C-alpha positions, 0 to 999 in steps of 0.5 A: 500500500502506498501512502502519500506525504504532504508533498503528494509523493509516497514515503517508501521503505525497502524491507529486503535484507533489513533484518533487525534494522527493518524491525527498528525502523518499523517500530519508529514509523509506527510510533511516529504514525508516519505514512510509509509504504513498505516495498521489496527489491523486486518492486524497485527493479520493476520500475516503482521508483520511476513510475511513482517517485517517492518523497523519500526512500528509507533504506534501513541498515543491514548487509549492503552486499545482500541488499545490492544482490537483492536489488540486482542490476536493474534495481541498483540502477533505479536507486542511483537514478532516484538519488540523483533526482 
């Protein structure tokens, strides 16, 4: 489920390979009642960042190598493009 920020753009958080850090972020998000949509690496690789640019992409800690592998070449390219935008 995508929810929008006051800017009208969704606030998204990447779940894959987040492990403990994802749980901590989820707890913080719920405590602050922030409107966040959790997404998977496959969503990014399939073009979600291009079709619905987020107000912010939250990427909790974890093993960066595993996140990179999970995103794959298309997903990594999409994240780089989103950061540059």
